[in-house]
CHARMM-style PDB file with segment names, atoms N, HN, CA, C and O in Angstrom:
ATOM      1  N   MET     1      33.731  76.663  72.898  1.00  0.00      PROA
ATOM      2  CA  MET     1      34.028  75.543  72.028  1.00  0.00      PROA
ATOM      3  C   MET     1      34.045  76.035  70.590  1.00  0.00      PROA
ATOM      4  O   MET     1      33.117  76.717  70.155  1.00  0.00      PROA
ATOM      5  N   ALA     2      35.101  75.691  69.843  1.00  0.00      PROA
ATOM      6  HN  ALA     2      35.855  75.137  70.196  1.00  0.00      PROA
ATOM      7  CA  ALA     2      35.231  76.115  68.448  1.00  0.00      PROA
ATOM      8  C   ALA     2      34.237  75.344  67.583  1.00  0.00      PROA
ATOM      9  O   ALA     2      33.947  74.178  67.854  1.00  0.00      PROA
ATOM     10  N   PRO     3      33.717  75.992  66.544  1.00  0.00      PROA
ATOM     11  CA  PRO     3      32.780  75.293  65.657  1.00  0.00      PROA
ATOM     12  C   PRO     3      33.499  74.201  64.877  1.00  0.00      PROA
ATOM     13  O   PRO     3      34.697  74.303  64.610  1.00  0.00      PROA
ATOM     14  N   LEU     4      32.766  73.162  64.515  1.00  0.00      PROA
ATOM     15  HN  LEU     4      31.793  73.079  64.732  1.00  0.00      PROA
ATOM     16  CA  LEU     4      33.316  72.111  63.660  1.00  0.00      PROA
ATOM     17  C   LEU     4      33.313  72.620  62.225  1.00  0.00      PROA
ATOM     18  O   LEU     4      32.269  72.991  61.688  1.00  0.00      PROA
ATOM     19  N   LEU     5      34.456  72.632  61.631  1.00  0.00      PROA
ATOM     20  HN  LEU     5      35.304  72.331  62.067  1.00  0.00      PROA
ATOM     21  CA  LEU     5      34.594  73.091  60.253  1.00  0.00      PROA
ATOM     22  C   LEU     5      35.037  71.897  59.419  1.00  0.00      PROA
ATOM     23  O   LEU     5      36.057  71.269  59.705  1.00  0.00      PROA
ATOM     24  N   ARG     6      34.259  71.592  58.387  1.00  0.00      PROA
ATOM     25  HN  ARG     6      33.431  72.102  58.155  1.00  0.00      PROA
ATOM     26  CA  ARG     6      34.596  70.401  57.596  1.00  0.00      PROA
ATOM     27  C   ARG     6      34.461  70.695  56.104  1.00  0.00      PROA
ATOM     28  O   ARG     6      33.564  71.416  55.665  1.00  0.00      PROA
ATOM     29  N   LEU     7      35.379  70.115  55.347  1.00  0.00      PROA
ATOM     30  HN  LEU     7      36.107  69.530  55.703  1.00  0.00      PROA
ATOM     31  CA  LEU     7      35.407  70.257  53.899  1.00  0.00      PROA
ATOM     32  C   LEU     7      35.720  68.890  53.307  1.00  0.00      PROA
ATOM     33  O   LEU     7      36.698  68.255  53.703  1.00  0.00      PROA
ATOM     34  N   ARG     8      34.907  68.429  52.369  1.00  0.00      PROA
ATOM     35  HN  ARG     8      34.112  68.945  52.048  1.00  0.00      PROA
ATOM     36  CA  ARG     8      35.186  67.155  51.701  1.00  0.00      PROA
ATOM     37  C   ARG     8      35.969  67.442  50.423  1.00  0.00      PROA
ATOM     38  O   ARG     8      35.609  68.316  49.634  1.00  0.00      PROA
ATOM     39  N   VAL     9      37.039  66.690  50.241  1.00  0.00      PROA
ATOM     40  HN  VAL     9      37.331  65.980  50.882  1.00  0.00      PROA
ATOM     41  CA  VAL     9      37.831  66.793  49.019  1.00  0.00      PROA
ATOM     42  C   VAL     9      37.651  65.497  48.241  1.00  0.00      PROA
ATOM     43  O   VAL     9      37.891  64.410  48.767  1.00  0.00      PROA
ATOM     44  N   ASP    10      37.234  65.616  47.004  1.00  0.00      PROA
ATOM     45  HN  ASP    10      37.039  66.499  46.577  1.00  0.00      PROA
ATOM     46  CA  ASP    10      37.065  64.465  46.121  1.00  0.00      PROA
ATOM     47  C   ASP    10      38.268  64.415  45.187  1.00  0.00      PROA
ATOM     48  O   ASP    10      38.613  65.416  44.557  1.00  0.00      PROA
ATOM     49  N   PHE    11      38.910  63.242  45.096  1.00  0.00      PROA
ATOM     50  HN  PHE    11      38.629  62.430  45.607  1.00  0.00      PROA
ATOM     51  CA  PHE    11      40.105  63.076  44.281  1.00  0.00      PROA
ATOM     52  C   PHE    11      39.792  62.298  43.011  1.00  0.00      PROA
ATOM     53  O   PHE    11      39.043  61.322  43.040  1.00  0.00      PROA
ATOM     54  N   TYR    12      40.369  62.735  41.899  1.00  0.00      PROA
ATOM     55  HN  TYR    12      40.977  63.528  41.875  1.00  0.00      PROA
ATOM     56  CA  TYR    12      40.174  62.126  40.584  1.00  0.00      PROA
ATOM     57  C   TYR    12      41.533  61.843  39.954  1.00  0.00      PROA
ATOM     58  O   TYR    12      42.509  62.545  40.222  1.00  0.00      PROA
ATOM     59  N   ASP    13      41.591  60.804  39.109  1.00  0.00      PROA
ATOM     60  HN  ASP    13      40.799  60.234  38.890  1.00  0.00      PROA
ATOM     61  CA  ASP    13      42.834  60.540  38.394  1.00  0.00      PROA
ATOM     62  C   ASP    13      42.946  61.473  37.193  1.00  0.00      PROA
ATOM     63  O   ASP    13      42.090  62.332  36.987  1.00  0.00      PROA
ATOM     64  N   THR    14      44.002  61.302  36.402  1.00  0.00      PROA
ATOM     65  HN  THR    14      44.698  60.604  36.570  1.00  0.00      PROA
ATOM     66  CA  THR    14      44.222  62.196  35.260  1.00  0.00      PROA
ATOM     67  C   THR    14      43.215  61.995  34.133  1.00  0.00      PROA
ATOM     68  O   THR    14      43.126  62.817  33.221  1.00  0.00      PROA
ATOM     69  N   GLU    15      42.455  60.897  34.199  1.00  0.00      PROA
ATOM     70  HN  GLU    15      42.527  60.229  34.940  1.00  0.00      PROA
ATOM     71  CA  GLU    15      41.407  60.638  33.208  1.00  0.00      PROA
ATOM     72  C   GLU    15      40.027  61.069  33.716  1.00  0.00      PROA
ATOM     73  O   GLU    15      39.011  60.746  33.100  1.00  0.00      PROA
ATOM     74  N   GLN    16      39.990  61.790  34.827  1.00  0.00      PROA
ATOM     75  HN  GLN    16      40.815  62.052  35.327  1.00  0.00      PROA
ATOM     76  CA  GLN    16      38.774  62.317  35.448  1.00  0.00      PROA
ATOM     77  C   GLN    16      37.895  61.231  36.061  1.00  0.00      PROA
ATOM     78  O   GLN    16      36.689  61.427  36.207  1.00  0.00      PROA
ATOM     79  N   HSD    17      38.486  60.083  36.422  1.00  0.00      PROA
ATOM     80  HN  HSD    17      39.466  59.924  36.303  1.00  0.00      PROA
ATOM     81  CA  HSD    17      37.743  59.032  37.126  1.00  0.00      PROA
ATOM     82  C   HSD    17      37.856  59.271  38.627  1.00  0.00      PROA
ATOM     83  O   HSD    17      38.946  59.501  39.152  1.00  0.00      PROA
ATOM     84  N   TYR    18      36.737  59.214  39.294  1.00  0.00      PROA
ATOM     85  HN  TYR    18      35.852  59.027  38.868  1.00  0.00      PROA
ATOM     86  CA  TYR    18      36.702  59.419  40.740  1.00  0.00      PROA
ATOM     87  C   TYR    18      37.458  58.308  41.457  1.00  0.00      PROA
ATOM     88  O   TYR    18      37.295  57.132  41.132  1.00  0.00      PROA
ATOM     89  N   LEU    19      38.287  58.679  42.434  1.00  0.00      PROA
ATOM     90  HN  LEU    19      38.419  59.635  42.698  1.00  0.00      PROA
ATOM     91  CA  LEU    19      39.053  57.717  43.220  1.00  0.00      PROA
ATOM     92  C   LEU    19      38.475  57.546  44.613  1.00  0.00      PROA
ATOM     93  O   LEU    19      38.012  56.460  44.961  1.00  0.00      PROA
ATOM     94  N   GLU    20      38.496  58.595  45.407  1.00  0.00      PROA
ATOM     95  HN  GLU    20      38.873  59.477  45.124  1.00  0.00      PROA
ATOM     96  CA  GLU    20      37.954  58.568  46.770  1.00  0.00      PROA
ATOM     97  C   GLU    20      37.872  59.986  47.296  1.00  0.00      PROA
ATOM     98  O   GLU    20      38.281  60.937  46.630  1.00  0.00      PROA
ATOM     99  N   SER    21      37.340  60.115  48.494  1.00  0.00      PROA
ATOM    100  HN  SER    21      37.007  59.342  49.036  1.00  0.00      PROA
ATOM    101  CA  SER    21      37.196  61.415  49.146  1.00  0.00      PROA
ATOM    102  C   SER    21      37.829  61.370  50.524  1.00  0.00      PROA
ATOM    103  O   SER    21      38.020  60.298  51.098  1.00  0.00      PROA
ATOM    104  N   ARG    22      38.147  62.526  51.040  1.00  0.00      PROA
ATOM    105  HN  ARG    22      37.992  63.397  50.573  1.00  0.00      PROA
ATOM    106  CA  ARG    22      38.628  62.698  52.415  1.00  0.00      PROA
ATOM    107  C   ARG    22      37.920  63.899  53.004  1.00  0.00      PROA
ATOM    108  O   ARG    22      37.607  64.852  52.290  1.00  0.00      PROA
ATOM    109  N   VAL    23      37.665  63.860  54.305  1.00  0.00      PROA
ATOM    110  HN  VAL    23      37.919  63.086  54.884  1.00  0.00      PROA
ATOM    111  CA  VAL    23      37.073  65.001  55.000  1.00  0.00      PROA
ATOM    112  C   VAL    23      38.188  65.710  55.762  1.00  0.00      PROA
ATOM    113  O   VAL    23      38.884  65.109  56.580  1.00  0.00      PROA
ATOM    114  N   LEU    24      38.340  66.995  55.475  1.00  0.00      PROA
ATOM    115  HN  LEU    24      37.774  67.484  54.811  1.00  0.00      PROA
ATOM    116  CA  LEU    24      39.358  67.801  56.145  1.00  0.00      PROA
ATOM    117  C   LEU    24      38.734  68.579  57.287  1.00  0.00      PROA
ATOM    118  O   LEU    24      37.593  69.032  57.208  1.00  0.00      PROA
ATOM    119  N   ARG    25      39.511  68.722  58.349  1.00  0.00      PROA
ATOM    120  HN  ARG    25      40.438  68.354  58.413  1.00  0.00      PROA
ATOM    121  CA  ARG    25      39.086  69.464  59.536  1.00  0.00      PROA
ATOM    122  C   ARG    25      40.134  70.524  59.840  1.00  0.00      PROA
ATOM    123  O   ARG    25      41.196  70.524  59.217  1.00  0.00      PROA
ATOM    124  N   PRO    26      39.869  71.419  60.771  1.00  0.00      PROA
ATOM    125  CA  PRO    26      40.841  72.479  61.075  1.00  0.00      PROA
ATOM    126  C   PRO    26      42.247  71.920  61.307  1.00  0.00      PROA
ATOM    127  O   PRO    26      42.434  70.957  62.051  1.00  0.00      PROA
ATOM    128  N   GLY    27      43.222  72.541  60.656  1.00  0.00      PROA
ATOM    129  HN  GLY    27      43.070  73.323  60.052  1.00  0.00      PROA
ATOM    130  CA  GLY    27      44.607  72.129  60.794  1.00  0.00      PROA
ATOM    131  C   GLY    27      45.072  71.138  59.756  1.00  0.00      PROA
ATOM    132  O   GLY    27      46.275  70.921  59.616  1.00  0.00      PROA
ATOM    133  N   ASP    28      44.142  70.519  59.009  1.00  0.00      PROA
ATOM    134  HN  ASP    28      43.164  70.695  59.123  1.00  0.00      PROA
ATOM    135  CA  ASP    28      44.527  69.561  57.976  1.00  0.00      PROA
ATOM    136  C   ASP    28      45.096  70.298  56.766  1.00  0.00      PROA
ATOM    137  O   ASP    28      44.753  71.449  56.497  1.00  0.00      PROA
ATOM    138  N   VAL    29      45.975  69.605  56.046  1.00  0.00      PROA
ATOM    139  HN  VAL    29      46.254  68.670  56.265  1.00  0.00      PROA
ATOM    140  CA  VAL    29      46.611  70.148  54.847  1.00  0.00      PROA
ATOM    141  C   VAL    29      46.619  69.059  53.785  1.00  0.00      PROA
ATOM    142  O   VAL    29      46.808  67.885  54.104  1.00  0.00      PROA
ATOM    143  N   ILE    30      46.416  69.435  52.523  1.00  0.00      PROA
ATOM    144  HN  ILE    30      46.263  70.388  52.264  1.00  0.00      PROA
ATOM    145  CA  ILE    30      46.572  68.484  51.427  1.00  0.00      PROA
ATOM    146  C   ILE    30      47.510  69.096  50.393  1.00  0.00      PROA
ATOM    147  O   ILE    30      47.598  70.316  50.257  1.00  0.00      PROA
ATOM    148  N   LEU    31      48.206  68.231  49.672  1.00  0.00      PROA
ATOM    149  HN  LEU    31      48.134  67.240  49.782  1.00  0.00      PROA
ATOM    150  CA  LEU    31      49.069  68.635  48.571  1.00  0.00      PROA
ATOM    151  C   LEU    31      48.591  67.887  47.343  1.00  0.00      PROA
ATOM    152  O   LEU    31      48.597  66.656  47.318  1.00  0.00      PROA
ATOM    153  N   LEU    32      48.180  68.620  46.334  1.00  0.00      PROA
ATOM    154  HN  LEU    32      48.174  69.620  46.355  1.00  0.00      PROA
ATOM    155  CA  LEU    32      47.652  68.023  45.108  1.00  0.00      PROA
ATOM    156  C   LEU    32      48.736  68.079  44.042  1.00  0.00      PROA
ATOM    157  O   LEU    32      49.190  69.162  43.672  1.00  0.00      PROA
ATOM    158  N   ILE    33      49.151  66.919  43.549  1.00  0.00      PROA
ATOM    159  HN  ILE    33      48.782  66.040  43.850  1.00  0.00      PROA
ATOM    160  CA  ILE    33      50.261  66.859  42.610  1.00  0.00      PROA
ATOM    161  C   ILE    33      49.786  66.564  41.197  1.00  0.00      PROA
ATOM    162  O   ILE    33      50.267  67.177  40.244  1.00  0.00      PROA
ATOM    163  N   GLN    34      48.860  65.646  41.048  1.00  0.00      PROA
ATOM    164  HN  GLN    34      48.469  65.147  41.822  1.00  0.00      PROA
ATOM    165  CA  GLN    34      48.338  65.333  39.721  1.00  0.00      PROA
ATOM    166  C   GLN    34      46.894  64.902  39.833  1.00  0.00      PROA
ATOM    167  O   GLN    34      46.389  64.670  40.931  1.00  0.00      PROA
ATOM    168  N   GLY    35      46.231  64.794  38.696  1.00  0.00      PROA
ATOM    169  HN  GLY    35      46.641  64.982  37.804  1.00  0.00      PROA
ATOM    170  CA  GLY    35      44.826  64.439  38.711  1.00  0.00      PROA
ATOM    171  C   GLY    35      43.972  65.662  38.984  1.00  0.00      PROA
ATOM    172  O   GLY    35      44.426  66.798  38.849  1.00  0.00      PROA
ATOM    173  N   GLY    36      42.745  65.418  39.365  1.00  0.00      PROA
ATOM    174  HN  GLY    36      42.376  64.495  39.474  1.00  0.00      PROA
ATOM    175  CA  GLY    36      41.814  66.505  39.631  1.00  0.00      PROA
ATOM    176  C   GLY    36      41.270  66.421  41.034  1.00  0.00      PROA
ATOM    177  O   GLY    36      41.488  65.441  41.747  1.00  0.00      PROA
ATOM    178  N   HSD    37      40.555  67.466  41.422  1.00  0.00      PROA
ATOM    179  HN  HSD    37      40.378  68.262  40.843  1.00  0.00      PROA
ATOM    180  CA  HSD    37      39.951  67.496  42.748  1.00  0.00      PROA
ATOM    181  C   HSD    37      38.699  68.358  42.711  1.00  0.00      PROA
ATOM    182  O   HSD    37      38.527  69.214  41.842  1.00  0.00      PROA
ATOM    183  N   GLY    38      37.847  68.106  43.669  1.00  0.00      PROA
ATOM    184  HN  GLY    38      37.987  67.412  44.374  1.00  0.00      PROA
ATOM    185  CA  GLY    38      36.660  68.922  43.868  1.00  0.00      PROA
ATOM    186  C   GLY    38      36.450  69.106  45.354  1.00  0.00      PROA
ATOM    187  O   GLY    38      36.876  68.279  46.161  1.00  0.00      PROA
ATOM    188  N   PHE    39      35.793  70.189  45.711  1.00  0.00      PROA
ATOM    189  HN  PHE    39      35.447  70.861  45.056  1.00  0.00      PROA
ATOM    190  CA  PHE    39      35.516  70.478  47.114  1.00  0.00      PROA
ATOM    191  C   PHE    39      34.013  70.499  47.346  1.00  0.00      PROA
ATOM    192  O   PHE    39      33.257  70.996  46.511  1.00  0.00      PROA
ATOM    193  N   GLU    40      33.583  69.961  48.476  1.00  0.00      PROA
ATOM    194  HN  GLU    40      34.197  69.557  49.155  1.00  0.00      PROA
ATOM    195  CA  GLU    40      32.198  70.057  48.932  1.00  0.00      PROA
ATOM    196  C   GLU    40      32.253  70.584  50.349  1.00  0.00      PROA
ATOM    197  O   GLU    40      32.796  69.930  51.240  1.00  0.00      PROA
ATOM    198  N   VAL    41      31.695  71.765  50.562  1.00  0.00      PROA
ATOM    199  HN  VAL    41      31.254  72.296  49.838  1.00  0.00      PROA
ATOM    200  CA  VAL    41      31.677  72.364  51.895  1.00  0.00      PROA
ATOM    201  C   VAL    41      30.597  71.672  52.717  1.00  0.00      PROA
ATOM    202  O   VAL    41      29.418  71.728  52.368  1.00  0.00      PROA
ATOM    203  N   LEU    42      30.991  71.022  53.804  1.00  0.00      PROA
ATOM    204  HN  LEU    42      31.949  70.977  54.088  1.00  0.00      PROA
ATOM    205  CA  LEU    42      30.056  70.305  54.670  1.00  0.00      PROA
ATOM    206  C   LEU    42      29.586  71.177  55.826  1.00  0.00      PROA
ATOM    207  O   LEU    42      28.452  71.048  56.288  1.00  0.00      PROA
ATOM    208  N   GLU    43      30.442  72.047  56.280  1.00  0.00      PROA
ATOM    209  HN  GLU    43      31.363  72.151  55.904  1.00  0.00      PROA
ATOM    210  CA  GLU    43      30.125  73.046  57.301  1.00  0.00      PROA
ATOM    211  C   GLU    43      30.941  74.286  56.970  1.00  0.00      PROA
ATOM    212  O   GLU    43      31.954  74.185  56.277  1.00  0.00      PROA
ATOM    213  N   ASP    44      30.527  75.442  57.444  1.00  0.00      PROA
ATOM    214  HN  ASP    44      29.704  75.524  58.007  1.00  0.00      PROA
ATOM    215  CA  ASP    44      31.243  76.669  57.131  1.00  0.00      PROA
ATOM    216  C   ASP    44      32.739  76.488  57.330  1.00  0.00      PROA
ATOM    217  O   ASP    44      33.182  75.953  58.346  1.00  0.00      PROA
ATOM    218  N   VAL    45      33.509  76.937  56.353  1.00  0.00      PROA
ATOM    219  HN  VAL    45      33.149  77.372  55.527  1.00  0.00      PROA
ATOM    220  CA  VAL    45      34.969  76.798  56.418  1.00  0.00      PROA
ATOM    221  C   VAL    45      35.644  78.087  55.994  1.00  0.00      PROA
ATOM    222  O   VAL    45      35.067  78.911  55.285  1.00  0.00      PROA
ATOM    223  N   GLU    46      36.852  78.238  56.434  1.00  0.00      PROA
ATOM    224  HN  GLU    46      37.320  77.568  57.010  1.00  0.00      PROA
ATOM    225  CA  GLU    46      37.774  79.223  55.898  1.00  0.00      PROA
ATOM    226  C   GLU    46      38.967  78.420  55.422  1.00  0.00      PROA
ATOM    227  O   GLU    46      39.545  77.645  56.185  1.00  0.00      PROA
ATOM    228  N   MET    47      39.339  78.600  54.162  1.00  0.00      PROA
ATOM    229  HN  MET    47      38.870  79.229  53.542  1.00  0.00      PROA
ATOM    230  CA  MET    47      40.464  77.830  53.643  1.00  0.00      PROA
ATOM    231  C   MET    47      41.319  78.722  52.763  1.00  0.00      PROA
ATOM    232  O   MET    47      40.865  79.738  52.237  1.00  0.00      PROA
ATOM    233  N   ILE    48      42.554  78.316  52.620  1.00  0.00      PROA
ATOM    234  HN  ILE    48      42.923  77.490  53.048  1.00  0.00      PROA
ATOM    235  CA  ILE    48      43.482  78.999  51.731  1.00  0.00      PROA
ATOM    236  C   ILE    48      43.913  77.986  50.682  1.00  0.00      PROA
ATOM    237  O   ILE    48      44.383  76.897  51.012  1.00  0.00      PROA
ATOM    238  N   GLU    49      43.752  78.347  49.431  1.00  0.00      PROA
ATOM    239  HN  GLU    49      43.371  79.232  49.163  1.00  0.00      PROA
ATOM    240  CA  GLU    49      44.213  77.505  48.338  1.00  0.00      PROA
ATOM    241  C   GLU    49      45.363  78.232  47.663  1.00  0.00      PROA
ATOM    242  O   GLU    49      45.204  79.368  47.216  1.00  0.00      PROA
ATOM    243  N   VAL    50      46.507  77.593  47.587  1.00  0.00      PROA
ATOM    244  HN  VAL    50      46.636  76.671  47.950  1.00  0.00      PROA
ATOM    245  CA  VAL    50      47.693  78.190  46.985  1.00  0.00      PROA
ATOM    246  C   VAL    50      47.993  77.450  45.695  1.00  0.00      PROA
ATOM    247  O   VAL    50      48.078  76.222  45.676  1.00  0.00      PROA
ATOM    248  N   LYS    51      48.152  78.195  44.633  1.00  0.00      PROA
ATOM    249  HN  LYS    51      48.083  79.193  44.648  1.00  0.00      PROA
ATOM    250  CA  LYS    51      48.445  77.599  43.331  1.00  0.00      PROA
ATOM    251  C   LYS    51      49.787  78.122  42.862  1.00  0.00      PROA
ATOM    252  O   LYS    51      50.057  79.322  42.916  1.00  0.00      PROA
ATOM    253  N   GLN    52      50.626  77.204  42.398  1.00  0.00      PROA
ATOM    254  HN  GLN    52      50.407  76.230  42.354  1.00  0.00      PROA
ATOM    255  CA  GLN    52      51.911  77.598  41.855  1.00  0.00      PROA
ATOM    256  C   GLN    52      51.678  78.237  40.501  1.00  0.00      PROA
ATOM    257  O   GLN    52      50.928  77.695  39.689  1.00  0.00      PROA
ATOM    258  N   GLY    53      52.293  79.358  40.241  1.00  0.00      PROA
ATOM    259  HN  GLY    53      52.902  79.798  40.901  1.00  0.00      PROA
ATOM    260  CA  GLY    53      52.067  80.151  39.032  1.00  0.00      PROA
ATOM    261  C   GLY    53      52.750  79.599  37.803  1.00  0.00      PROA
ATOM    262  O   GLY    53      53.438  78.581  37.883  1.00  0.00      PROA
ATOM    263  N   PRO    54      52.574  80.246  36.676  1.00  0.00      PROA
ATOM    264  CA  PRO    54      51.746  81.449  36.552  1.00  0.00      PROA
ATOM    265  C   PRO    54      50.264  81.089  36.495  1.00  0.00      PROA
ATOM    266  O   PRO    54      49.896  80.007  36.038  1.00  0.00      PROA
ATOM    267  N   HSD    55      49.434  81.988  36.955  1.00  0.00      PROA
ATOM    268  HN  HSD    55      49.733  82.867  37.326  1.00  0.00      PROA
ATOM    269  CA  HSD    55      47.988  81.779  36.933  1.00  0.00      PROA
ATOM    270  C   HSD    55      47.439  82.493  35.706  1.00  0.00      PROA
ATOM    271  O   HSD    55      47.606  83.704  35.563  1.00  0.00      PROA
ATOM    272  N   VAL    56      46.787  81.747  34.824  1.00  0.00      PROA
ATOM    273  HN  VAL    56      46.652  80.764  34.941  1.00  0.00      PROA
ATOM    274  CA  VAL    56      46.248  82.331  33.592  1.00  0.00      PROA
ATOM    275  C   VAL    56      44.726  82.196  33.541  1.00  0.00      PROA
ATOM    276  O   VAL    56      44.143  82.010  32.473  1.00  0.00      PROA
ATOM    277  N   GLY    57      44.097  82.292  34.705  1.00  0.00      PROA
ATOM    278  HN  GLY    57      44.571  82.442  35.573  1.00  0.00      PROA
ATOM    279  CA  GLY    57      42.638  82.228  34.751  1.00  0.00      PROA
ATOM    280  C   GLY    57      42.106  80.864  34.369  1.00  0.00      PROA
ATOM    281  O   GLY    57      42.693  79.841  34.721  1.00  0.00      PROA
ATOM    282  N   ASP    58      40.997  80.846  33.648  1.00  0.00      PROA
ATOM    283  HN  ASP    58      40.520  81.677  33.361  1.00  0.00      PROA
ATOM    284  CA  ASP    58      40.358  79.583  33.270  1.00  0.00      PROA
ATOM    285  C   ASP    58      41.106  78.832  32.165  1.00  0.00      PROA
ATOM    286  O   ASP    58      40.760  77.690  31.864  1.00  0.00      PROA
ATOM    287  N   GLN    59      42.118  79.444  31.557  1.00  0.00      PROA
ATOM    288  HN  GLN    59      42.400  80.372  31.801  1.00  0.00      PROA
ATOM    289  CA  GLN    59      42.854  78.794  30.475  1.00  0.00      PROA
ATOM    290  C   GLN    59      43.657  77.591  30.951  1.00  0.00      PROA
ATOM    291  O   GLN    59      43.978  76.715  30.148  1.00  0.00      PROA
ATOM    292  N   ASP    60      43.990  77.529  32.238  1.00  0.00      PROA
ATOM    293  HN  ASP    60      43.729  78.241  32.890  1.00  0.00      PROA
ATOM    294  CA  ASP    60      44.798  76.405  32.740  1.00  0.00      PROA
ATOM    295  C   ASP    60      43.966  75.409  33.538  1.00  0.00      PROA
ATOM    296  O   ASP    60      44.519  74.597  34.280  1.00  0.00      PROA
ATOM    297  N   LYS    61      42.647  75.461  33.395  1.00  0.00      PROA
ATOM    298  HN  LYS    61      42.198  76.121  32.792  1.00  0.00      PROA
ATOM    299  CA  LYS    61      41.769  74.566  34.145  1.00  0.00      PROA
ATOM    300  C   LYS    61      40.970  73.687  33.188  1.00  0.00      PROA
ATOM    301  O   LYS    61      40.604  74.110  32.091  1.00  0.00      PROA
ATOM    302  N   THR    62      40.710  72.467  33.621  1.00  0.00      PROA
ATOM    303  HN  THR    62      41.007  72.124  34.512  1.00  0.00      PROA
ATOM    304  CA  THR    62      39.781  71.591  32.929  1.00  0.00      PROA
ATOM    305  C   THR    62      38.611  71.377  33.868  1.00  0.00      PROA
ATOM    306  O   THR    62      38.776  70.800  34.943  1.00  0.00      PROA
ATOM    307  N   ARG    63      37.455  71.825  33.485  1.00  0.00      PROA
ATOM    308  HN  ARG    63      37.321  72.294  32.612  1.00  0.00      PROA
ATOM    309  CA  ARG    63      36.266  71.676  34.326  1.00  0.00      PROA
ATOM    310  C   ARG    63      35.510  70.413  33.904  1.00  0.00      PROA
ATOM    311  O   ARG    63      35.374  70.123  32.716  1.00  0.00      PROA
ATOM    312  N   PHE    64      35.023  69.671  34.898  1.00  0.00      PROA
ATOM    313  HN  PHE    64      35.133  69.906  35.864  1.00  0.00      PROA
ATOM    314  CA  PHE    64      34.252  68.467  34.604  1.00  0.00      PROA
ATOM    315  C   PHE    64      33.216  68.264  35.683  1.00  0.00      PROA
ATOM    316  O   PHE    64      33.285  68.874  36.749  1.00  0.00      PROA
ATOM    317  N   VAL    65      32.264  67.409  35.404  1.00  0.00      PROA
ATOM    318  HN  VAL    65      32.208  66.914  34.537  1.00  0.00      PROA
ATOM    319  CA  VAL    65      31.173  67.142  36.341  1.00  0.00      PROA
ATOM    320  C   VAL    65      31.700  66.254  37.460  1.00  0.00      PROA
ATOM    321  O   VAL    65      32.293  65.208  37.200  1.00  0.00      PROA
ATOM    322  N   GLY    66      31.487  66.665  38.692  1.00  0.00      PROA
ATOM    323  HN  GLY    66      31.005  67.515  38.904  1.00  0.00      PROA
ATOM    324  CA  GLY    66      31.917  65.878  39.845  1.00  0.00      PROA
ATOM    325  C   GLY    66      30.883  64.838  40.229  1.00  0.00      PROA
ATOM    326  O   GLY    66      29.889  64.636  39.530  1.00  0.00      PROA
ATOM    327  N   ILE    67      31.131  64.190  41.338  1.00  0.00      PROA
ATOM    328  HN  ILE    67      31.938  64.354  41.905  1.00  0.00      PROA
ATOM    329  CA  ILE    67      30.228  63.159  41.840  1.00  0.00      PROA
ATOM    330  C   ILE    67      29.092  63.780  42.634  1.00  0.00      PROA
ATOM    331  O   ILE    67      29.161  64.947  43.021  1.00  0.00      PROA
ATOM    332  N   ASP    68      28.052  63.002  42.874  1.00  0.00      PROA
ATOM    333  HN  ASP    68      27.996  62.054  42.560  1.00  0.00      PROA
ATOM    334  CA  ASP    68      27.020  63.448  43.803  1.00  0.00      PROA
ATOM    335  C   ASP    68      27.218  62.706  45.128  1.00  0.00      PROA
ATOM    336  O   ASP    68      28.011  61.767  45.207  1.00  0.00      PROA
ATOM    337  N   GLY    69      26.515  63.119  46.134  1.00  0.00      PROA
ATOM    338  HN  GLY    69      25.871  63.882  46.069  1.00  0.00      PROA
ATOM    339  CA  GLY    69      26.703  62.584  47.486  1.00  0.00      PROA
ATOM    340  C   GLY    69      26.568  61.081  47.611  1.00  0.00      PROA
ATOM    341  O   GLY    69      27.174  60.483  48.500  1.00  0.00      PROA
ATOM    342  N   SER    70      25.785  60.453  46.740  1.00  0.00      PROA
ATOM    343  HN  SER    70      25.293  60.939  46.018  1.00  0.00      PROA
ATOM    344  CA  SER    70      25.593  59.005  46.841  1.00  0.00      PROA
ATOM    345  C   SER    70      26.809  58.212  46.358  1.00  0.00      PROA
ATOM    346  O   SER    70      26.890  57.008  46.600  1.00  0.00      PROA
ATOM    347  N   GLN    71      27.746  58.861  45.685  1.00  0.00      PROA
ATOM    348  HN  GLN    71      27.680  59.839  45.488  1.00  0.00      PROA
ATOM    349  CA  GLN    71      28.913  58.189  45.129  1.00  0.00      PROA
ATOM    350  C   GLN    71      30.158  58.322  46.009  1.00  0.00      PROA
ATOM    351  O   GLN    71      31.203  57.762  45.679  1.00  0.00      PROA
ATOM    352  N   VAL    72      30.065  59.038  47.101  1.00  0.00      PROA
ATOM    353  HN  VAL    72      29.215  59.493  47.370  1.00  0.00      PROA
ATOM    354  CA  VAL    72      31.227  59.319  47.946  1.00  0.00      PROA
ATOM    355  C   VAL    72      31.800  58.036  48.539  1.00  0.00      PROA
ATOM    356  O   VAL    72      31.074  57.224  49.112  1.00  0.00      PROA
ATOM    357  N   LYS    73      33.115  57.865  48.391  1.00  0.00      PROA
ATOM    358  HN  LYS    73      33.705  58.525  47.925  1.00  0.00      PROA
ATOM    359  CA  LYS    73      33.842  56.736  48.993  1.00  0.00      PROA
ATOM    360  C   LYS    73      34.847  57.330  49.988  1.00  0.00      PROA
ATOM    361  O   LYS    73      35.790  58.018  49.597  1.00  0.00      PROA
ATOM    362  N   LEU    74      34.632  57.055  51.268  1.00  0.00      PROA
ATOM    363  HN  LEU    74      33.866  56.496  51.586  1.00  0.00      PROA
ATOM    364  CA  LEU    74      35.554  57.502  52.315  1.00  0.00      PROA
ATOM    365  C   LEU    74      36.323  56.313  52.848  1.00  0.00      PROA
ATOM    366  O   LEU    74      35.749  55.238  53.022  1.00  0.00      PROA
ATOM    367  N   PRO    75      37.620  56.481  53.115  1.00  0.00      PROA
ATOM    368  CA  PRO    75      38.389  55.365  53.679  1.00  0.00      PROA
ATOM    369  C   PRO    75      37.890  55.023  55.077  1.00  0.00      PROA
ATOM    370  O   PRO    75      37.326  55.868  55.771  1.00  0.00      PROA
ATOM    371  N   ASP    76      38.103  53.781  55.479  1.00  0.00      PROA
ATOM    372  HN  ASP    76      38.561  53.094  54.915  1.00  0.00      PROA
ATOM    373  CA  ASP    76      37.669  53.345  56.817  1.00  0.00      PROA
ATOM    374  C   ASP    76      38.468  54.007  57.906  1.00  0.00      PROA
ATOM    375  OT1 ASP    76      38.233  53.752  59.087  1.00  0.00      PROA
TER     376      ASP     76
END
């Protein structure tokens, strides 16, 4: 039996307001177009994150404080 691999993705709008979260499992894919996101590893995962270039290190990122576990909103 394969291990359960889970990753929570937290979605934010362009003003850094938290919107909701989704739990990804093996085979799931997300496409991030605008706004922000954060990841919380729930169980060991292997993931590939692809970023469209050019990549200029931390110069193209805005870092902000994410939510804590008590604020998580998951869809029904």
